[in-house]
MOPAC internal coordinates of N, CA, C and O (Angstrom, degrees):
PM7 1SCF
backbone

  N    0.0000 0     0.00 0     0.00 0    0    0    0
  C    1.4638 1     0.00 0     0.00 0    1    0    0
  C    1.5228 1   108.58 1     0.00 0    2    1    0
  O    1.2310 1   121.42 1   -42.13 1    3    2    1
  N    1.3167 1   114.88 1   137.87 1    3    2    1
  C    1.4545 1   121.79 1  -179.00 1    5    3    2
  C    1.5543 1   109.98 1   -72.45 1    6    5    3
  O    1.2310 1   120.96 1   -41.85 1    7    6    5
  N    1.3137 1   115.76 1   138.15 1    7    6    5
  C    1.4723 1   121.47 1   177.19 1    9    7    6
  C    1.5247 1   109.31 1   -73.58 1   10    9    7
  O    1.2310 1   120.65 1   -48.12 1   11   10    9
  N    1.3376 1   116.36 1   131.88 1   11   10    9
  C    1.4549 1   120.07 1   178.19 1   13   11   10
  C    1.5315 1   109.76 1   -77.99 1   14   13   11
  O    1.2310 1   121.35 1   -36.29 1   15   14   13
  N    1.3351 1   115.03 1   143.71 1   15   14   13
  C    1.4424 1   121.56 1   175.67 1   17   15   14
  C    1.5276 1   107.98 1  -154.66 1   18   17   15
  O    1.2310 1   120.30 1   -11.19 1   19   18   17
  N    1.3218 1   117.03 1   168.81 1   19   18   17
  C    1.4457 1   122.65 1  -178.26 1   21   19   18
  C    1.5291 1   108.97 1   -67.68 1   22   21   19
  O    1.2310 1   120.35 1   -49.03 1   23   22   21
  N    1.3210 1   116.94 1   130.97 1   23   22   21
  C    1.4650 1   122.11 1   178.44 1   25   23   22
  C    1.5285 1   109.14 1  -133.89 1   26   25   23
  O    1.2310 1   121.43 1   -25.60 1   27   26   25
  N    1.3072 1   114.88 1   154.40 1   27   26   25
  C    1.4619 1   121.25 1   171.62 1   29   27   26
  C    1.5183 1   106.81 1   -93.34 1   30   29   27
  O    1.2310 1   120.00 1   -55.51 1   31   30   29
  N    1.3145 1   117.61 1   124.49 1   31   30   29
  C    1.4515 1   121.74 1   179.74 1   33   31   30
  C    1.5081 1   108.97 1  -115.13 1   34   33   31
  O    1.2310 1   120.84 1   -57.88 1   35   34   33
  N    1.3136 1   116.00 1   122.12 1   35   34   33
  C    1.4997 1   121.84 1   179.53 1   37   35   34
  C    1.5161 1   107.53 1  -106.75 1   38   37   35
  O    1.2310 1   120.28 1   -60.75 1   39   38   37
  N    1.3280 1   117.07 1   119.25 1   39   38   37
  C    1.4641 1   120.58 1  -179.46 1   41   39   38
  C    1.5347 1   110.33 1  -103.89 1   42   41   39
  O    1.2310 1   121.65 1   -17.89 1   43   42   41
  N    1.3214 1   114.45 1   162.11 1   43   42   41
  C    1.4749 1   121.14 1  -173.14 1   45   43   42
  C    1.5177 1   110.46 1  -135.43 1   46   45   43
  O    1.2310 1   121.06 1   -28.42 1   47   46   45
  N    1.3455 1   115.58 1   151.58 1   47   46   45
  C    1.4623 1   121.87 1   175.18 1   49   47   46
  C    1.5200 1   111.23 1   -75.03 1   50   49   47
  O    1.2310 1   120.00 1   141.90 1   51   50   49
  N    1.3289 1   117.60 1   -38.10 1   51   50   49
  C    1.4492 1   121.46 1  -174.84 1   53   51   50
  C    1.5344 1   111.03 1  -130.29 1   54   53   51
  O    1.2310 1   121.35 1   -22.80 1   55   54   53
  N    1.3110 1   115.02 1   157.20 1   55   54   53
  C    1.4606 1   120.78 1   177.04 1   57   55   54
  C    1.5229 1   109.73 1   -64.41 1   58   57   55
  O    1.2310 1   119.97 1   142.74 1   59   58   57
  N    1.3237 1   117.67 1   -37.26 1   59   58   57
  C    1.4747 1   121.77 1   179.48 1   61   59   58
  C    1.5315 1   109.70 1   -60.04 1   62   61   59
  O    1.2310 1   119.66 1   138.32 1   63   62   61
  N    1.3393 1   118.26 1   -41.68 1   63   62   61
  C    1.4571 1   121.76 1   177.96 1   65   63   62
  C    1.5258 1   111.56 1   -63.45 1   66   65   63
  O    1.2310 1   120.60 1   139.20 1   67   66   65
  N    1.3418 1   116.45 1   -40.80 1   67   66   65
  C    1.4572 1   121.44 1   179.24 1   69   67   66
  C    1.5242 1   110.83 1   -64.84 1   70   69   67
  O    1.2310 1   119.98 1   135.08 1   71   70   69
  N    1.3025 1   117.64 1   -44.92 1   71   70   69
  C    1.4608 1   121.53 1  -178.90 1   73   71   70
  C    1.5083 1   110.63 1   -66.64 1   74   73   71
  O    1.2310 1   119.58 1   140.02 1   75   74   73
  N    1.3366 1   118.40 1   -39.98 1   75   74   73
  C    1.4655 1   121.11 1   177.85 1   77   75   74
  C    1.5282 1   110.24 1   -63.93 1   78   77   75
  O    1.2310 1   119.85 1   138.89 1   79   78   77
  N    1.3330 1   117.88 1   -41.11 1   79   78   77
  C    1.4573 1   121.98 1   178.45 1   81   79   78
  C    1.5318 1   110.56 1   -63.36 1   82   81   79
  O    1.2310 1   120.60 1   135.07 1   83   82   81
  N    1.3175 1   116.46 1   -44.93 1   83   82   81
  C    1.4702 1   120.59 1   179.08 1   85   83   82
  C    1.5220 1   110.52 1   -61.92 1   86   85   83
  O    1.2310 1   119.96 1   135.28 1   87   86   85
  N    1.2993 1   117.67 1   -44.72 1   87   86   85
  C    1.4580 1   121.87 1  -177.69 1   89   87   86
  C    1.5405 1   111.50 1   -61.00 1   90   89   87
  O    1.2310 1   120.45 1   134.22 1   91   90   89
  N    1.3406 1   116.74 1   -45.78 1   91   90   89
  C    1.4714 1   119.36 1   178.91 1   93   91   90
  C    1.5294 1   110.82 1   -66.52 1   94   93   91
  O    1.2310 1   120.02 1   139.78 1   95   94   93
  N    1.3169 1   117.57 1   -40.22 1   95   94   93
  C    1.4882 1   120.67 1   178.48 1   97   95   94
  C    1.5302 1   110.30 1   -59.63 1   98   97   95
  O    1.2310 1   120.30 1   135.35 1   99   98   97
  N    1.3054 1   117.03 1   -44.65 1   99   98   97
  C    1.4484 1   120.61 1  -178.49 1  101   99   98
  C    1.5328 1   111.18 1   -68.54 1  102  101   99
  O    1.2310 1   120.40 1   139.84 1  103  102  101
  N    1.3500 1   116.85 1   -40.16 1  103  102  101
  C    1.4740 1   121.35 1   179.37 1  105  103  102
  C    1.5234 1   111.80 1   -64.68 1  106  105  103
  O    1.2310 1   120.32 1   148.19 1  107  106  105
  N    1.3196 1   116.98 1   -31.81 1  107  106  105
  C    1.4697 1   122.17 1  -176.58 1  109  107  106
  C    1.5370 1   111.76 1   -97.79 1  110  109  107
  O    1.2310 1   120.18 1  -177.69 1  111  110  109
  N    1.3323 1   117.27 1     2.31 1  111  110  109
  C    1.4662 1   120.86 1   175.74 1  113  111  110
  C    1.5334 1   113.88 1    76.38 1  114  113  111
  O    1.2310 1   119.62 1  -155.65 1  115  114  113
  N    1.3031 1   118.33 1    24.35 1  115  114  113
  C    1.4817 1   119.99 1   178.00 1  117  115  114
  C    1.5106 1   110.03 1   -78.65 1  118  117  115
  O    1.2310 1   120.88 1   -43.79 1  119  118  117
  N    1.3279 1   115.92 1   136.21 1  119  118  117
  C    1.4680 1   121.74 1   178.54 1  121  119  118
  C    1.5312 1   109.13 1   -73.12 1  122  121  119
  O    1.2310 1   121.32 1   -35.09 1  123  122  121
  N    1.3056 1   115.08 1   144.91 1  123  122  121
  C    1.4554 1   120.95 1   176.57 1  125  123  122
  C    1.5348 1   109.68 1   144.99 1  126  125  123
  O    1.2310 1   121.61 1    -2.15 1  127  126  125
  N    1.3441 1   114.53 1   177.85 1  127  126  125
  C    1.4511 1   119.79 1   179.23 1  129  127  126
  C    1.5352 1   109.93 1  -156.66 1  130  129  127
  O    1.2310 1   121.25 1   -22.49 1  131  130  129
  N    1.3188 1   115.22 1   157.51 1  131  130  129
  C    1.4420 1   121.73 1   177.47 1  133  131  130
  C    1.5161 1   108.69 1   -82.07 1  134  133  131
  O    1.2310 1   120.67 1   -44.00 1  135  134  133
  N    1.3428 1   116.32 1   136.00 1  135  134  133
  C    1.4649 1   123.14 1  -179.75 1  137  135  134
  C    1.5188 1   109.40 1  -137.23 1  138  137  135
  O    1.2310 1   119.75 1   -17.33 1  139  138  137
  N    1.3336 1   118.08 1   162.67 1  139  138  137
  C    1.4661 1   118.95 1   168.46 1  141  139  138
  C    1.5223 1   109.01 1   -68.08 1  142  141  139
  O    1.2310 1   120.44 1   -32.34 1  143  142  141
  N    1.3415 1   116.77 1   147.66 1  143  142  141
  C    1.4694 1   118.83 1  -179.82 1  145  143  142
  C    1.5229 1   109.24 1   -61.90 1  146  145  143
  O    1.2310 1   119.43 1   -49.81 1  147  146  145
  N    1.3247 1   118.70 1   130.19 1  147  146  145
  C    1.4688 1   122.03 1   176.45 1  149  147  146
  C    1.5169 1   111.33 1   -59.93 1  150  149  147
  O    1.2310 1   120.72 1   -31.32 1  151  150  149
  N    1.3359 1   116.24 1   148.68 1  151  150  149
  C    1.4507 1   122.30 1  -179.42 1  153  151  150
  C    1.5133 1   114.37 1   -53.87 1  154  153  151
  O    1.2310 1   120.93 1   149.04 1  155  154  153
  N    1.3177 1   115.82 1   -30.96 1  155  154  153
  C    1.4773 1   120.49 1  -176.81 1  157  155  154
  C    1.5206 1   112.03 1   -68.93 1  158  157  155
  O    1.2310 1   120.11 1   162.63 1  159  158  157
  N    1.3065 1   117.39 1   -17.37 1  159  158  157
  C    1.4617 1   123.16 1  -177.49 1  161  159  158
  C    1.5186 1   109.98 1  -117.63 1  162  161  159
  O    1.2310 1   120.65 1   -15.03 1  163  162  161
  N    1.2976 1   116.37 1   164.97 1  163  162  161
  C    1.4558 1   119.89 1   171.42 1  165  163  162
  C    1.5200 1   108.31 1  -131.65 1  166  165  163
  O    1.2310 1   120.88 1   -34.25 1  167  166  165
  N    1.3284 1   115.92 1   145.75 1  167  166  165
  C    1.4643 1   120.67 1   178.97 1  169  167  166
  C    1.5068 1   107.91 1  -148.74 1  170  169  167
  O    1.2310 1   121.56 1   -28.16 1  171  170  169
  N    1.3214 1   114.62 1   151.84 1  171  170  169
  C    1.4436 1   119.88 1  -177.16 1  173  171  170
  C    1.5044 1   115.65 1   -57.63 1  174  173  171
  O    1.2310 1   119.73 1   140.73 1  175  174  173
  N    1.3266 1   118.12 1   -39.27 1  175  174  173
  C    1.4595 1   119.68 1  -172.48 1  177  175  174
  C    1.5322 1   114.49 1  -102.42 1  178  177  175
  O    1.2310 1   119.50 1   165.88 1  179  178  177
  N    1.3026 1   118.56 1   -14.12 1  179  178  177
  C    1.4609 1   120.53 1   179.53 1  181  179  178
  C    1.5333 1   113.92 1    88.00 1  182  181  179
  O    1.2310 1   119.54 1   178.10 1  183  182  181
  N    1.3529 1   118.48 1    -1.90 1  183  182  181
  C    1.4567 1   121.29 1   177.81 1  185  183  182
  C    1.5350 1   109.86 1  -110.64 1  186  185  183
  O    1.2310 1   121.28 1   -29.17 1  187  186  185
  N    1.3144 1   115.15 1   150.83 1  187  186  185
  C    1.4622 1   120.14 1   177.92 1  189  187  186
  C    1.5336 1   108.89 1  -145.61 1  190  189  187
  O    1.2310 1   121.05 1   -27.81 1  191  190  189
  N    1.3356 1   115.61 1   152.19 1  191  190  189
  C    1.4577 1   121.52 1   174.56 1  193  191  190
  C    1.5147 1   106.67 1   -96.66 1  194  193  191
  O    1.2310 1   120.48 1   -47.85 1  195  194  193
  N    1.3112 1   116.69 1   132.15 1  195  194  193
  C    1.4631 1   123.22 1  -178.11 1  197  195  194
  C    1.5396 1   108.28 1  -113.69 1  198  197  195
  O    1.2310 1   120.90 1   -51.99 1  199  198  197
  N    1.3258 1   115.89 1   128.01 1  199  198  197
  C    1.4630 1   122.04 1  -179.82 1  201  199  198
  C    1.5207 1   109.94 1  -148.37 1  202  201  199
  O    1.2310 1   120.61 1    -5.18 1  203  202  201
  N    1.3152 1   116.45 1   174.82 1  203  202  201
  C    1.4502 1   121.63 1   177.69 1  205  203  202
  C    1.5315 1   109.08 1   -70.48 1  206  205  203
  O    1.2310 1   119.41 1   -39.48 1  207  206  205
  N    1.3212 1   118.74 1   140.52 1  207  206  205
  C    1.4672 1   122.05 1  -178.00 1  209  207  206
  C    1.5154 1   114.17 1   -55.86 1  210  209  207
  O    1.2310 1   119.72 1   148.01 1  211  210  209
  N    1.3250 1   118.14 1   -31.99 1  211  210  209
  C    1.4615 1   120.82 1  -178.73 1  213  211  210
  C    1.5306 1   112.51 1   -70.25 1  214  213  211
  O    1.2310 1   119.70 1   172.95 1  215  214  213
  N    1.3272 1   118.17 1    -7.05 1  215  214  213
  C    1.4664 1   122.82 1   179.12 1  217  215  214
  C    1.5333 1   113.00 1   -90.18 1  218  217  215
  O    1.2310 1   120.20 1  -177.65 1  219  218  217
  N    1.3297 1   117.23 1     2.35 1  219  218  217
  C    1.4777 1   120.75 1  -173.97 1  221  219  218
  C    1.5487 1   112.01 1   -56.60 1  222  221  219
  O    1.2310 1   119.84 1   126.21 1  223  222  221
  N    1.3308 1   117.91 1   -53.79 1  223  222  221
  C    1.4492 1   120.74 1  -179.19 1  225  223  222
  C    1.5008 1   111.89 1   -59.57 1  226  225  223
  O    1.2310 1   120.75 1   135.98 1  227  226  225
  N    1.3341 1   116.17 1   -44.02 1  227  226  225
  C    1.4701 1   122.02 1  -179.47 1  229  227  226
  C    1.5322 1   110.18 1   -59.64 1  230  229  227
  O    1.2310 1   120.09 1   136.64 1  231  230  229
  N    1.3235 1   117.43 1   -43.36 1  231  230  229
  C    1.4415 1   120.21 1  -178.79 1  233  231  230
  C    1.5258 1   111.80 1   -72.99 1  234  233  231
  O    1.2310 1   120.01 1   145.32 1  235  234  233
  N    1.3151 1   117.59 1   -34.68 1  235  234  233
  C    1.4678 1   120.78 1   175.33 1  237  235  234
  C    1.5234 1   110.89 1   -62.49 1  238  237  235
  O    1.2310 1   120.63 1   136.11 1  239  238  237
  N    1.3351 1   116.41 1   -43.89 1  239  238  237
  C    1.4496 1   120.51 1   178.46 1  241  239  238
  C    1.5276 1   111.05 1   -64.64 1  242  241  239
  O    1.2310 1   120.07 1   138.07 1  243  242  241
  N    1.3300 1   117.47 1   -41.93 1  243  242  241
  C    1.4640 1   121.38 1   177.97 1  245  243  242
  C    1.5204 1   110.63 1   -61.70 1  246  245  243
  O    1.2310 1   120.01 1   135.49 1  247  246  245
  N    1.3041 1   117.58 1   -44.51 1  247  246  245
  C    1.4591 1   121.91 1  -179.25 1  249  247  246
  C    1.5238 1   110.81 1   -62.17 1  250  249  247
  O    1.2310 1   120.59 1   138.55 1  251  250  249
  N    1.3307 1   116.48 1   -41.45 1  251  250  249
  C    1.4559 1   120.55 1   179.42 1  253  251  250
  C    1.5210 1   110.92 1   -67.17 1  254  253  251
  O    1.2310 1   120.70 1   133.29 1  255  254  253
  N    1.3174 1   116.27 1   -46.71 1  255  254  253
  C    1.4790 1   122.11 1  -177.99 1  257  255  254
  C    1.5165 1   110.56 1   -63.17 1  258  257  255
  O    1.2310 1   119.88 1   141.17 1  259  258  257
  N    1.3393 1   117.83 1   -38.83 1  259  258  257
  C    1.4674 1   121.34 1  -176.47 1  261  259  258
  C    1.5442 1   113.20 1   -95.41 1  262  261  259
  O    1.2310 1   120.48 1  -175.18 1  263  262  261
  N    1.3353 1   116.69 1     4.82 1  263  262  261
  C    1.4798 1   122.77 1  -178.28 1  265  263  262
  C    1.5256 1   111.32 1    56.84 1  266  265  263
  O    1.2310 1   120.55 1  -137.24 1  267  266  265
  N    1.3286 1   116.55 1    42.76 1  267  266  265
  C    1.4508 1   121.74 1   179.05 1  269  267  266
  C    1.5421 1   108.45 1   -90.17 1  270  269  267
  O    1.2310 1   121.13 1   -42.09 1  271  270  269
  N    1.3121 1   115.45 1   137.91 1  271  270  269
  C    1.4695 1   121.35 1  -179.94 1  273  271  270
  C    1.5224 1   110.19 1   -97.74 1  274  273  271
  O    1.2310 1   120.95 1   -43.15 1  275  274  273
  N    1.3251 1   115.79 1   136.85 1  275  274  273
  C    1.4584 1   121.03 1   173.01 1  277  275  274
  C    1.5271 1   106.66 1  -144.02 1  278  277  275
  O    1.2310 1   121.62 1   -21.05 1  279  278  277
  N    1.3273 1   114.50 1   158.95 1  279  278  277
  C    1.4571 1   120.11 1  -178.13 1  281  279  278
  C    1.5201 1   111.88 1   -82.98 1  282  281  279
  O    1.2310 1   121.11 1   128.46 1  283  282  281
  N    1.3496 1   115.49 1   -51.54 1  283  282  281
  C    1.4690 1   120.50 1  -174.82 1  285  283  282
  C    1.5371 1   110.14 1  -159.10 1  286  285  283
  O    1.2310 1   121.04 1   -30.10 1  287  286  285
  N    1.3338 1   115.62 1   149.90 1  287  286  285
  C    1.4496 1   121.66 1   171.03 1  289  287  286
  C    1.5128 1   107.00 1  -116.76 1  290  289  287
  O    1.2310 1   120.98 1   -61.39 1  291  290  289
  N    1.3292 1   115.73 1   118.61 1  291  290  289
  C    1.4531 1   121.79 1  -173.53 1  293  291  290
  C    1.5164 1   110.59 1  -130.42 1  294  293  291
  O    1.2310 1   120.31 1   -40.98 1  295  294  293
  N    1.3486 1   117.01 1   139.02 1  295  294  293
  C    1.4474 1   119.60 1   172.22 1  297  295  294
  C    1.5103 1   108.50 1   -91.34 1  298  297  295
  O    1.2310 1   121.67 1   -47.70 1  299  298  297
  N    1.3344 1   114.42 1   132.30 1  299  298  297
  C    1.4861 1   120.52 1  -172.65 1  301  299  298
  C    1.5266 1   110.01 1  -141.48 1  302  301  299
  O    1.2310 1   120.23 1   -40.04 1  303  302  301
  N    1.3252 1   117.16 1   139.96 1  303  302  301
  C    1.4398 1   121.30 1   173.94 1  305  303  302
  C    1.5439 1   107.90 1   -77.97 1  306  305  303
  O    1.2310 1   121.10 1   -81.72 1  307  306  305
  N    1.3392 1   115.50 1    98.28 1  307  306  305
  C    1.4695 1   121.25 1  -169.29 1  309  307  306
  C    1.4923 1   111.46 1  -129.35 1  310  309  307
  O    1.2310 1   120.10 1   180.00 1  311  310  309

């Protein structure tokens, strides 16, 4: 069983938004991975980007710079 720890969870309204976010993160070398949205949260498309909590500002800046849409960035014990 995986050990739970604090994670930054980025949720999206649409699958297209999630895929665009993932693509840019991978192209720019940002750490993280796509996961199903945790039960504690709800999101329109059911996909979320999971990263270290300390990456929040970095990912917000990237999203703004690249005009990427996301629903919410939440820290969660996951």
